[in-house]
TORMAR-191165 format. One record per residue (C-alpha): residue number from 0; residue in one letter; x, y, z. Coordinates in steps of 0.25 Angstrom, whole numbers, always signed. Last residue first. Layout:
<milos>
{num: NUM; residuo: A; xx: X; yy: Y; zz: Z}
...
</milos>
This chain:
<milos>
{num: 143; residuo: R; xx: +291; yy: +349; zz: +407}
{num: 142; residuo: R; xx: +294; yy: +363; zz: +410}
{num: 141; residuo: S; xx: +304; yy: +370; zz: +401}
{num: 140; residuo: G; xx: +318; yy: +373; zz: +407}
{num: 139; residuo: R; xx: +327; yy: +382; zz: +400}
{num: 138; residuo: F; xx: +342; yy: +381; zz: +404}
{num: 137; residuo: L; xx: +353; yy: +392; zz: +405}
{num: 136; residuo: Q; xx: +367; yy: +387; zz: +407}
{num: 135; residuo: L; xx: +379; yy: +388; zz: +416}
{num: 134; residuo: R; xx: +391; yy: +380; zz: +416}
{num: 133; residuo: A; xx: +402; yy: +381; zz: +426}
{num: 132; residuo: P; xx: +415; yy: +375; zz: +420}
{num: 131; residuo: P; xx: +423; yy: +365; zz: +429}
{num: 130; residuo: V; xx: +433; yy: +371; zz: +439}
{num: 129; residuo: D; xx: +446; yy: +364; zz: +439}
{num: 128; residuo: P; xx: +451; yy: +375; zz: +428}
{num: 127; residuo: N; xx: +450; yy: +386; zz: +439}
{num: 126; residuo: R; xx: +446; yy: +398; zz: +430}
{num: 125; residuo: P; xx: +454; yy: +411; zz: +427}
{num: 124; residuo: I; xx: +445; yy: +422; zz: +423}
{num: 123; residuo: P; xx: +445; yy: +424; zz: +408}
{num: 122; residuo: V; xx: +450; yy: +437; zz: +401}
{num: 121; residuo: R; xx: +442; yy: +448; zz: +394}
{num: 120; residuo: E; xx: +452; yy: +459; zz: +391}
{num: 119; residuo: L; xx: +452; yy: +474; zz: +392}
{num: 118; residuo: S; xx: +465; yy: +479; zz: +386}
{num: 117; residuo: L; xx: +473; yy: +491; zz: +390}
{num: 116; residuo: L; xx: +484; yy: +499; zz: +383}
{num: 115; residuo: C; xx: +476; yy: +498; zz: +370}
{num: 114; residuo: H; xx: +472; yy: +512; zz: +366}
{num: 113; residuo: R; xx: +485; yy: +519; zz: +369}
{num: 112; residuo: R; xx: +492; yy: +509; zz: +360}
{num: 111; residuo: L; xx: +502; yy: +498; zz: +364}
{num: 110; residuo: P; xx: +507; yy: +490; zz: +353}
{num: 109; residuo: M; xx: +503; yy: +475; zz: +355}
{num: 108; residuo: G; xx: +513; yy: +465; zz: +357}
{num: 107; residuo: E; xx: +509; yy: +461; zz: +371}
{num: 106; residuo: A; xx: +522; yy: +467; zz: +377}
{num: 105; residuo: D; xx: +517; yy: +481; zz: +373}
{num: 104; residuo: S; xx: +507; yy: +481; zz: +385}
{num: 103; residuo: R; xx: +492; yy: +480; zz: +386}
{num: 102; residuo: F; xx: +486; yy: +483; zz: +400}
{num: 101; residuo: R; xx: +475; yy: +473; zz: +403}
{num: 100; residuo: L; xx: +461; yy: +475; zz: +408}
{num: 99; residuo: Q; xx: +454; yy: +462; zz: +411}
{num: 98; residuo: L; xx: +440; yy: +458; zz: +410}
{num: 97; residuo: R; xx: +435; yy: +446; zz: +416}
{num: 96; residuo: Y; xx: +430; yy: +433; zz: +411}
{num: 95; residuo: R; xx: +423; yy: +421; zz: +417}
{num: 94; residuo: L; xx: +422; yy: +407; zz: +411}
{num: 93; residuo: R; xx: +417; yy: +400; zz: +423}
{num: 92; residuo: T; xx: +402; yy: +402; zz: +419}
{num: 91; residuo: N; xx: +403; yy: +391; zz: +408}
{num: 90; residuo: V; xx: +391; yy: +394; zz: +400}
{num: 89; residuo: A; xx: +382; yy: +383; zz: +395}
{num: 88; residuo: P; xx: +374; yy: +387; zz: +383}
{num: 87; residuo: S; xx: +360; yy: +393; zz: +385}
{num: 86; residuo: I; xx: +346; yy: +387; zz: +383}
{num: 85; residuo: P; xx: +349; yy: +374; zz: +390}
{num: 84; residuo: E; xx: +336; yy: +365; zz: +391}
{num: 83; residuo: W; xx: +329; yy: +360; zz: +403}
{num: 82; residuo: N; xx: +316; yy: +352; zz: +404}
{num: 81; residuo: H; xx: +308; yy: +356; zz: +416}
{num: 80; residuo: T; xx: +301; yy: +350; zz: +428}
{num: 79; residuo: P; xx: +314; yy: +341; zz: +431}
{num: 78; residuo: V; xx: +322; yy: +352; zz: +436}
{num: 77; residuo: A; xx: +337; yy: +348; zz: +436}
{num: 76; residuo: P; xx: +342; yy: +361; zz: +430}
{num: 75; residuo: S; xx: +351; yy: +359; zz: +418}
{num: 74; residuo: R; xx: +365; yy: +363; zz: +422}
{num: 73; residuo: P; xx: +374; yy: +375; zz: +426}
{num: 72; residuo: S; xx: +361; yy: +383; zz: +427}
{num: 71; residuo: L; xx: +353; yy: +395; zz: +422}
{num: 70; residuo: V; xx: +338; yy: +391; zz: +422}
{num: 69; residuo: Y; xx: +327; yy: +395; zz: +413}
{num: 68; residuo: L; xx: +313; yy: +390; zz: +416}
{num: 67; residuo: T; xx: +301; yy: +387; zz: +407}
{num: 66; residuo: A; xx: +287; yy: +383; zz: +411}
{num: 65; residuo: E; xx: +287; yy: +391; zz: +425}
{num: 64; residuo: D; xx: +279; yy: +385; zz: +436}
{num: 63; residuo: T; xx: +289; yy: +376; zz: +442}
{num: 62; residuo: P; xx: +299; yy: +388; zz: +446}
{num: 61; residuo: L; xx: +313; yy: +384; zz: +448}
{num: 60; residuo: E; xx: +317; yy: +383; zz: +463}
{num: 59; residuo: Q; xx: +315; yy: +369; zz: +467}
{num: 58; residuo: V; xx: +320; yy: +361; zz: +456}
{num: 57; residuo: P; xx: +330; yy: +372; zz: +452}
{num: 56; residuo: N; xx: +337; yy: +372; zz: +466}
{num: 55; residuo: S; xx: +347; yy: +384; zz: +467}
{num: 54; residuo: I; xx: +339; yy: +395; zz: +460}
{num: 53; residuo: N; xx: +343; yy: +409; zz: +456}
{num: 52; residuo: V; xx: +333; yy: +417; zz: +448}
{num: 51; residuo: I; xx: +339; yy: +426; zz: +438}
{num: 50; residuo: P; xx: +331; yy: +437; zz: +431}
{num: 49; residuo: K; xx: +334; yy: +437; zz: +416}
{num: 48; residuo: H; xx: +345; yy: +446; zz: +408}
{num: 47; residuo: L; xx: +353; yy: +433; zz: +405}
{num: 46; residuo: Y; xx: +365; yy: +441; zz: +405}
{num: 45; residuo: F; xx: +365; yy: +443; zz: +420}
{num: 44; residuo: T; xx: +364; yy: +428; zz: +423}
{num: 43; residuo: E; xx: +377; yy: +424; zz: +417}
{num: 42; residuo: V; xx: +384; yy: +436; zz: +423}
{num: 41; residuo: Q; xx: +379; yy: +434; zz: +437}
{num: 40; residuo: Y; xx: +380; yy: +419; zz: +438}
{num: 39; residuo: F; xx: +376; yy: +417; zz: +452}
{num: 38; residuo: D; xx: +382; yy: +404; zz: +456}
{num: 37; residuo: M; xx: +374; yy: +393; zz: +464}
{num: 36; residuo: S; xx: +366; yy: +390; zz: +451}
{num: 35; residuo: H; xx: +352; yy: +388; zz: +445}
{num: 34; residuo: L; xx: +349; yy: +402; zz: +440}
{num: 33; residuo: Y; xx: +335; yy: +403; zz: +436}
{num: 32; residuo: V; xx: +332; yy: +412; zz: +424}
{num: 31; residuo: R; xx: +320; yy: +422; zz: +423}
{num: 30; residuo: P; xx: +309; yy: +426; zz: +413}
{num: 29; residuo: I; xx: +315; yy: +419; zz: +400}
{num: 28; residuo: E; xx: +306; yy: +422; zz: +389}
{num: 27; residuo: R; xx: +314; yy: +433; zz: +383}
{num: 26; residuo: R; xx: +327; yy: +426; zz: +384}
{num: 25; residuo: L; xx: +323; yy: +413; zz: +376}
{num: 24; residuo: Q; xx: +330; yy: +414; zz: +363}
{num: 23; residuo: H; xx: +342; yy: +420; zz: +370}
{num: 22; residuo: F; xx: +342; yy: +409; zz: +380}
{num: 21; residuo: T; xx: +344; yy: +399; zz: +369}
{num: 20; residuo: V; xx: +335; yy: +388; zz: +364}
{num: 19; residuo: T; xx: +340; yy: +375; zz: +358}
{num: 18; residuo: P; xx: +353; yy: +376; zz: +367}
{num: 17; residuo: P; xx: +366; yy: +372; zz: +360}
{num: 16; residuo: P; xx: +371; yy: +358; zz: +363}
{num: 15; residuo: E; xx: +382; yy: +357; zz: +373}
{num: 14; residuo: P; xx: +397; yy: +357; zz: +372}
{num: 13; residuo: P; xx: +405; yy: +355; zz: +385}
{num: 12; residuo: L; xx: +409; yy: +368; zz: +391}
{num: 11; residuo: A; xx: +422; yy: +375; zz: +388}
{num: 10; residuo: A; xx: +430; yy: +386; zz: +394}
{num: 9; residuo: D; xx: +431; yy: +381; zz: +408}
{num: 8; residuo: P; xx: +442; yy: +370; zz: +405}
{num: 7; residuo: D; xx: +451; yy: +381; zz: +398}
{num: 6; residuo: G; xx: +461; yy: +374; zz: +389}
{num: 5; residuo: D; xx: +455; yy: +380; zz: +376}
{num: 4; residuo: N; xx: +441; yy: +375; zz: +379}
{num: 3; residuo: Q; xx: +437; yy: +367; zz: +367}
{num: 2; residuo: P; xx: +426; yy: +358; zz: +370}
{num: 1; residuo: L; xx: +429; yy: +343; zz: +371}
{num: 0; residuo: M; xx: +425; yy: +333; zz: +360}
</milos>
């Protein structure tokens, strides 16, 4: 069964089982998050409220002395020294929005009042339908 996406190819990701442990349950014990990506996800990393360490090769750059590691990555890190489990749902980072200030007119069928001449709306940024969704997910790795 395909996920509902209302005609938008970027709106839906394949369904996946919910994580057994979530970031919010672990947020106090996470010292830092390693970001394994060529992109810098400023918004996604800001709201984690954790120090972010960028890495390009997890096998070589992840510390070997830490028992538990947290990696923000598009896929499960291929580091054989740890067992990896997702602790967040996959996020489609191409679903971006912007705020738009719009003048209302009487043609919209709404009576004009002094307090509603402008509206602030959240609208999606147009996307290229040929580009697949960009997934980003937080993984916890426990040393084997």
